[in-house]
N, C-alpha and C positions, 0 to 999 in steps of 0.2 A: 122109349120114353125120353123126352127132352124137356129142358126148361131154359128159358132165355137168361143169359148172364145178368141182364139188367134187373130181372125179377129177383134173382138171388141177392144181388147187391142191395136192392131196396129193402128186402127183408132183413139182411144183416145190418144195414144202417139203422133201421128201427130198433132192432135188438140192442145194438150198441148204445143208442140214445137212451133207451129205457132201462137197461141193465148194466151197462158199462163193459160187458164182455159176454161172449157166447157161453163160457163156462158158468157165469152167474145166472144166465137165462136157464141153462139146463139144470142147474142145481135148484133154483127157486121154483121154476114153472113145471119142470118135469120130475123133480125129486131125485135126480141122478147124482150120486156121489162121484168122486174122482175115479174110483175103480170101475164103476159102470161106464163112465165116459171113455175110459181107456179101452175097455172091452169093445165098445161100439166102434171106436176109431180103428182098432185092429181088424174088426170084421168088415167094415164098410168103406174105409178109405184106402185108396192106393197110395203106396209110398214109392218114391223114386229110388232106384238102386244107388247105393253109395251115399244117400243123402238123407 
């Protein structure tokens, strides 16, 4: 599965315009508190070694 970078940027731009941040979007629209967001980050996002 793939998605174009331009699509992701467009969605992020809309979220930033409407909510001010991705965290605010996830909190208000998805009902995710900080702990839930951290668990999702750990599960789904890759992190760079040493960074």
